FINU-146401 format. One line per field, with one value per residue (C-alpha): residue in one letter; chain; x, y, z. Coordinates in Angstrom, 2 decimals. Example, Ala and Ser with C-alpha at 12.3 -4.5 7.8 and 13.67 -1.06 7.14 Angstrom:
BEGIN
type [A,S]
mol [A,A]
x [12.30,13.67]
y [-4.50,-1.06]
z [7.80,7.14]
END
This chain:
BEGIN
type [M,D,G,D,E,I,L,A,V,F,D,R,A,A,T,G,V,A,E,A,V,A,R,I,D,G,W,K,M,T,G,D,R,E,G,Q,Y,S,F,D,V,A,A,D,E,A,A,R,K,V,L,A,E,A,G,F,A,V,F,S,E,E,S,G,S,H,D,T,E,R,D,M,L,V,V,L,D,P,V,D,G,S,S,N,A,A,R,G,L,P,W,Y,S,T,S,M,C,A,V,D,S,E,G,L,L,A,A,L,V,Q,N,L,V,N,G,K,A,Y,R,A,I,R,G,R,G,A,T,V,D,G,R,P,L,A,P,A,S,E,G,Y,R,R,R,R,S,G,P,T,S,Q,Q,S,L,G,A,A,T,V,G,L,T,Y,L,P,P,R,H,L,G,W,A,Q,Y,R,V,L,G,S,I,A,L,D,L,C,A,V,A,E,G,V,L,D,A,Y,I,D,C,T,P,E,G,H,A,T,W,D,Y,L,G,G,A,L,V,C,A,E,A,G,V,A,M,G,E,A,W,G,R,T,L,L,P,G,D,L,S,E,T,R,S,P,V,V,A,A,T,P,P,L,L,A,E,V,L,A,Q,R,S,T,F,G,T,P,D,P,E,G,I,G,T,G,G,S,P,S,P,V]
mol [A,A,A,A,A,A,A,A,A,A,A,A,A,A,A,A,A,A,A,A,A,A,A,A,A,A,A,A,A,A,A,A,A,A,A,A,A,A,A,A,A,A,A,A,A,A,A,A,A,A,A,A,A,A,A,A,A,A,A,A,A,A,A,A,A,A,A,A,A,A,A,A,A,A,A,A,A,A,A,A,A,A,A,A,A,A,A,A,A,A,A,A,A,A,A,A,A,A,A,A,A,A,A,A,A,A,A,A,A,A,A,A,A,A,A,A,A,A,A,A,A,A,A,A,A,A,A,A,A,A,A,A,A,A,A,A,A,A,A,A,A,A,A,A,A,A,A,A,A,A,A,A,A,A,A,A,A,A,A,A,A,A,A,A,A,A,A,A,A,A,A,A,A,A,A,A,A,A,A,A,A,A,A,A,A,A,A,A,A,A,A,A,A,A,A,A,A,A,A,A,A,A,A,A,A,A,A,A,A,A,A,A,A,A,A,A,A,A,A,A,A,A,A,A,A,A,A,A,A,A,A,A,A,A,A,A,A,A,A,A,A,A,A,A,A,A,A,A,A,A,A,A,A,A,A,A,A,A,A,A,A,A,A,A,A,A,A,A,A,A,A,A,A,A,A,A]
x [2.27,3.78,5.38,8.60,7.93,5.99,9.18,11.75,9.55,9.29,12.96,13.43,10.62,12.47,15.39,13.89,12.93,16.42,17.98,15.16,15.40,19.77,18.68,16.70,16.46,15.36,12.48,11.21,7.41,5.16,2.32,-0.39,-1.09,-0.17,3.35,4.43,7.87,9.23,11.21,8.32,6.56,9.72,9.87,6.51,6.72,9.66,8.23,4.70,6.78,8.73,5.00,2.66,5.37,4.77,0.97,-0.19,-2.70,-1.26,-3.07,-0.62,-0.20,1.10,-0.95,-4.06,-5.34,-3.71,-5.39,-7.62,-9.09,-6.17,-6.58,-3.75,-3.20,0.34,-0.78,2.01,3.79,6.76,8.72,6.78,9.02,9.13,9.87,12.74,13.84,14.15,15.81,17.90,17.30,17.94,14.44,12.34,11.42,9.43,6.57,4.55,2.33,0.22,-3.27,-5.60,-8.77,-7.80,-6.14,-2.25,-0.42,3.58,5.30,8.56,9.47,12.94,14.62,15.98,18.99,20.97,19.16,17.85,14.82,12.15,9.86,7.04,4.77,1.48,2.22,5.67,6.96,9.39,12.55,14.88,18.32,17.08,17.20,13.59,12.34,10.07,9.64,12.15,12.34,10.93,14.35,15.71,16.25,18.23,19.70,17.17,15.97,12.44,9.64,10.90,9.46,7.96,4.76,4.50,3.91,5.75,8.97,8.17,10.14,7.51,7.23,4.58,3.44,2.09,1.60,-1.16,-2.93,-0.87,1.85,0.47,2.93,5.38,9.47,10.43,9.33,10.76,8.82,10.76,8.56,8.13,5.33,6.34,10.04,8.47,5.89,9.19,10.89,8.63,9.00,12.68,12.57,14.37,10.97,7.97,5.29,4.08,0.61,-0.30,-1.81,-3.30,-6.63,-7.40,-5.63,-2.89,-3.60,-3.82,-0.58,1.27,1.00,0.04,3.23,4.77,1.65,2.23,5.99,4.53,1.89,4.17,6.64,4.25,3.27,0.35,-1.64,-5.07,-6.54,-7.28,-11.43,-11.27,-11.18,-9.78,-6.50,-7.62,-10.65,-13.02,-11.94,-8.35,-9.01,-9.99,-7.90,-6.71,-5.16,-2.85,-1.53,1.00,3.20,5.23,3.48,-0.53,-0.86,1.33,-1.22,-3.78,-2.33,-1.50,-4.42,-6.23,-4.42,-4.94,-8.84,-9.07,-8.55,-10.04,-12.45,-13.07,-14.02,-17.22,-17.41,-15.36,-16.76,-16.60,-15.43,-12.26,-9.51,-10.20,-7.67,-8.19,-6.81,-5.01]
y [4.65,1.62,0.09,0.52,4.26,4.92,3.64,5.79,8.92,7.93,7.51,11.04,11.97,10.18,12.09,15.42,14.01,12.60,15.95,17.75,15.67,16.16,19.36,18.21,21.30,18.98,19.82,22.69,22.45,23.98,24.63,24.10,20.30,18.50,16.33,18.17,19.46,21.99,19.07,16.61,19.87,20.41,16.76,16.73,19.71,18.23,15.10,16.38,18.67,15.58,13.79,16.79,16.89,13.64,13.85,11.97,13.59,13.04,12.07,13.33,12.96,16.26,18.18,16.08,15.83,17.78,17.58,14.77,15.10,13.00,9.19,7.60,8.54,8.60,7.88,9.79,9.77,11.76,10.75,8.03,8.15,11.62,11.61,9.13,11.70,14.55,12.63,11.05,7.54,5.59,4.28,6.12,6.37,7.62,5.84,6.19,3.82,4.47,2.97,2.81,1.63,-1.97,-1.32,-0.56,-0.81,0.37,1.11,2.34,2.38,3.84,4.34,7.47,6.62,4.03,4.45,0.82,0.92,-1.89,-1.51,-3.63,-3.39,-5.64,-9.38,-8.48,-8.73,-7.20,-6.14,-4.92,-2.79,-4.67,-7.98,-10.27,-10.77,-14.58,-17.22,-19.23,-22.82,-25.73,-26.96,-23.67,-20.21,-17.72,-14.73,-11.92,-12.37,-12.64,-14.26,-16.73,-19.66,-19.29,-20.96,-20.37,-17.45,-18.83,-18.70,-15.54,-12.28,-9.67,-6.02,-3.28,-0.61,0.17,-2.12,-3.99,-4.62,-8.50,-10.48,-11.79,-14.77,-13.77,-15.10,-11.71,-8.44,-4.94,-1.37,0.84,3.66,3.59,0.96,1.08,-0.11,-2.60,-4.02,-4.41,-5.86,-8.64,-9.10,-9.38,-11.83,-9.72,-9.71,-12.85,-10.52,-7.31,-6.21,-2.99,-3.01,1.08,1.69,4.02,1.63,3.76,6.15,4.72,6.70,4.81,1.40,0.91,0.97,-1.86,-3.66,-4.00,-4.91,-7.32,-8.62,-9.28,-10.71,-13.19,-12.25,-13.39,-10.13,-8.99,-6.54,-7.15,-6.69,-8.42,-5.67,-4.90,-2.94,-0.05,0.92,2.90,6.34,6.14,8.80,5.85,3.94,0.25,-2.33,-4.33,-7.40,-9.06,-12.97,-14.63,-17.83,-18.20,-20.27,-17.93,-14.93,-17.06,-17.13,-13.64,-12.40,-14.77,-12.84,-9.53,-9.77,-10.24,-7.02,-3.58,-2.37,-1.62,1.71,3.37,2.40,-0.93,-3.76,-7.79,-9.28,-9.61,-12.81,-13.39,-12.90,-9.83,-8.98,-5.71]
z [-29.72,-28.99,-25.01,-26.37,-27.25,-24.04,-22.39,-24.22,-23.09,-19.43,-19.15,-20.49,-18.05,-15.29,-16.07,-15.57,-12.02,-10.89,-11.53,-9.27,-6.57,-6.88,-6.19,-2.84,-0.11,2.75,4.77,3.02,2.71,0.05,2.10,-0.83,0.80,3.24,3.51,-0.27,-0.58,-2.56,-4.71,-4.91,-7.13,-8.90,-10.03,-11.04,-13.15,-14.78,-15.27,-16.30,-19.35,-20.99,-20.90,-22.13,-24.88,-26.01,-25.96,-22.75,-20.41,-16.85,-13.57,-10.77,-7.03,-6.79,-9.27,-10.29,-14.09,-16.85,-20.49,-19.68,-23.45,-24.82,-25.37,-23.35,-19.86,-17.18,-13.45,-12.46,-8.19,-8.95,-6.16,-4.06,-0.95,-0.41,3.42,3.39,0.33,2.67,5.01,3.03,3.61,0.40,-0.67,-2.75,-6.32,-9.33,-11.18,-14.17,-15.58,-18.74,-19.12,-22.04,-22.80,-22.44,-18.44,-17.75,-20.83,-19.88,-16.60,-15.32,-11.38,-11.02,-8.04,-7.58,-5.48,-7.46,-10.55,-11.07,-13.31,-13.70,-16.66,-18.32,-21.61,-20.91,-22.21,-23.65,-19.47,-16.90,-16.59,-14.33,-15.55,-19.17,-17.49,-17.60,-14.93,-14.40,-12.08,-11.81,-13.16,-10.76,-8.92,-10.18,-8.15,-10.19,-7.81,-7.59,-10.94,-10.50,-7.76,-5.16,-4.49,-1.49,-0.86,3.11,5.16,8.11,5.99,4.08,4.19,3.75,2.97,4.88,5.19,8.31,10.84,11.49,14.67,15.35,13.64,10.86,10.85,8.73,9.39,8.49,7.64,6.47,6.25,3.56,2.48,-1.16,-2.16,-5.92,-5.00,-2.32,-5.02,-7.62,-4.89,-5.14,-8.61,-8.55,-5.35,-2.98,-0.86,-0.94,-0.40,0.19,2.53,2.04,6.07,5.86,7.11,4.49,1.82,-1.09,-4.48,-7.44,-8.40,-5.61,-6.76,-10.21,-11.97,-9.66,-10.04,-13.78,-13.19,-10.62,-13.27,-16.25,-13.47,-12.68,-9.18,-7.99,-7.15,-4.86,-2.88,0.31,0.22,-3.65,-5.65,-8.51,-8.23,-11.46,-10.29,-12.72,-10.33,-11.06,-7.32,-5.78,-3.35,-2.91,-0.95,-3.02,-1.57,-4.20,-3.58,-4.95,-5.65,-5.32,-2.48,-0.36,-1.85,-0.22,2.87,3.13,1.76,4.39,7.57,5.80,5.76,9.67,10.05,9.09,6.88,2.92,2.55,2.06,-1.59,-1.07,-3.18,-2.20,1.42,1.04,0.46,-3.34,-5.53,-8.21,-11.30,-12.37]
END
């Protein structure tokens, strides 16, 4: 199955998720897992049905691993930003990323409020609603069509998850609640950078889809402690840091490395960019 065929399956799965989320019942929790809403489970079932019929293995936030004997794995977050969805805050998404033996292959991150869709295929670039995402040519800036040319943290607008213990030197910040969309916002040029400031980091289902969109859009990428963003064990967490340009990434990573520590299995001392 090639990248285009994978994305066609993802589009069908996202349609099922959107239909499930349209029936949101507010604050109803499942009681099976902390923070899990009933619409999370419904969205998971809708997506997995399509993915399973297409022959994928699935690793999902809501239900774990399925059909692990299959060659192609999809890392799935049915609803990234569930608390936003439950409260009616319009910033939540579904994220799917296909992983093969070479790494991240294809991804879809779809805003479940307005349907805006970010897609990426390894080596073939990234798009938003079919429009290519790429850095602007020198001296030319298309509005929200790719990463900005921002070089300095002091002039940057950054997205955050969790608040750091002090101001890191940004011009402005936003804490929005869906890391998948936050990463894609950097790829689109809406934000200049994103910093994961959580103590524990994020799960792979939260960020892998957005990470491939960023990588294919030409965003500079790293991890707070210098680890690869695609761990050998997908259950491990990571702390993604991305920025529009390499100079901005270096400055952001330097600031991020001044607080917190990596998890007990962490590798590296922080401060260096890491590949997807």
